[in-house]
N, C-alpha and C positions, 0 to 999 in steps of 0.2 A: 525497410523503413527504419529510419534513425530513431533510437530510443536510448534513454539512460540505462536500460537493461543491458545494452551492448557493453557497458563497462563492468559487468558482473564478474568476468574471469579475473580481471586485475584486482577487483575488490576482494574476491575470494583469496587470491594469493596473499594479499596484505593481512587477511584475517586468519590464515592457516595456522600460524604459530599459536594464536590465542585458542583456536579450536582444538589443537592438539593438547594444550595445557588443560582445557576444560575436560577433555576426554580422560586424561590421566587422573583428574580429580574426581571422576565418577559422575560428572554431569551428563545427563542424557539429552538427546535431541528433543524429546517430548517436553522435558522441563523447560528448555529454551523457548520452544514454541508457545507454551502456556504463559511464560514470563513476558514475552513480547505482546501477547494479547492483553494480559493484565495491565501492563504499563500503558498501553493504548487506551484501555477503558478508563484508567485512573485519570489520565490527562483529559480525555474527552469529557468526563464528568466535571472536571475543574473548569474547562472552557465554558461548558453549558451553565454550570452553577453561578459563574461570575459574569455571565453575559458577554464573554469575550474580553475579560480584563487583560491589560497589556502584559502583566506578568505571566498569565497563562498562555497567551499567544506567543510570547518570546520563548516559551519552553517547547513549542511545537517543532521548530526545525531540529534542535538537538535530539528530541525524542524520536522524530522520524528517522534521523540518521542512525540512532541506536536501534530502532526497530529493524531497519534494513540490514544492519550488521547482525542482529540476532537471527533474522530470517536466513541470512547466508550461512551463519554458523550451524543452525539446526539442520540445514540441508547437507552440509559437509559432514556433520556428525553422523547423519543417517547413511550417507553414501560411503564415506571413507573410513568409518569406524564400526561398520556392521550393525547399525542401529535402525535399519529400515523396518517398518512395521505397518500394518494396515491402519492401526490406530494413529500412527504418526502421519500417514498420508491424509487421513480425515481431519486431524487437528490442524495440519498445515493449511489446507484449503479453507476450512471454516475460520481459522484464526486470522487469515488475511482479510476475509470479508468482514468479520466482526471488527477488526482493527480499523479498517477503512471507514466503516459506518460510525464507530465510536469517535474517531478523530475528526471526521469531516462534517458530519451532520450538525454538530454544535455551532458551526458557522451560521446556521439558520437563525439562531437566537441573537446574533449580533445586530443591534439597531442599524438600519440602513442597508443591510445585506439582504438580497432577495432570497427568502426562504424557499419559494418554489424552485428557483434555479439551483440552489444548493441540493435540494431533494432530487432534482432531475440528474445532476452530475453524479451524485452518490448512487442513484438507481442504475445509471448507465455503467458505473464502475462495477457494481455487482453483476450486471449482465455481461460485462467484459470478462470477468473471471469465470463466470458460469460457461461462457462460450469456450474459453480455453479448456475447461474440464470436460465439457461435453464432447470435445474433439476426440478424446480417448475412447468414448463410447462408440464412435463410428469408425474406429480403426486407425485414427491418426495419433500423433504424439500430442502431449499437452502443449497447447499453443501459448506463446508469450509475445506475439507480434505487437508492435506499436502502432501508432505513435504515442499512445496515452495509456501505458500499462501501469502497474503498481508503482514502480520507481518514479515514473514521470508524474504521476498524481502526487507523490510525496514532494517532489520538487515544486510543483505548482502550488499546493496548499501551504508548503513551508514558506514560499515567497509571499503568498497572500497574507499569511499570518504576520510575517515581518513587516510588511507594508502597513497593515492595520495597527500593529503594535507600535510602530514608529509614529503613529498619530495621523496617518493619511486617512481622511474621512471617507467612509464607504459611500457609494452612490452609483451614478451611471457607470463609472469605470468598473466597479465590481461586477455589475450585471453583464457588462461586455466581456470581461475575462471569464466569467462563469459560463456564458453562452459559448465562448470559444472552447472551453473545456468540454462542454456537452457535445459539440461538433467533433472535437478530437476523439472523445470517447466513443461516439457512434462510429466513427471511421475505424477505430480500433476493433470494435465488435465485428464490423464488416470484414476487415483484414483477417481476423482470426477464423471467422467462418469460412471465408474463401480459401484460406490455406488448408483448413481441415478437410474441406470438400475436394480439394485438388488431389488428395492422396488416393491412389487407385485402389 
């Protein structure tokens, strides 16, 4: 299933020199993970507090890109620089869910955007990541199947934020695209569950 996640190896290669520099400077994977979550919480609060002001919405795409970079860097620090830990694994999974909720739930307070649909999409997103983690409990690998994983959600909400920030009034079209996101997310949950159960 095609997903933005498929670009991850090339993205990691691009970030590897930065990752090495951070490791030499003594930066840890857990510090990077916590920083990504804190950044997401800060912007999420700004979007919510301003009711989706244009300035806050325009910040979302670059923050999402930075968050993806930080997520890639913390993984490389853990794997390639001997920083794997049980705490790191916990922070990584929880940080992703907290960041998604912090960045995407505030769309519900934007006038004209369907709050129930935003809540549904975010709820499915949480279920998607939980399905990927639960796969490990039944003997499979952590599942990252698409078509609407973490990176794909970032592209979706980043584009939505840009459209709203550019002054396109929300309405029926936002409900339609959010409904599409809910369907794509549900399909992703199914794909991850099916792939996990296929492991003998």
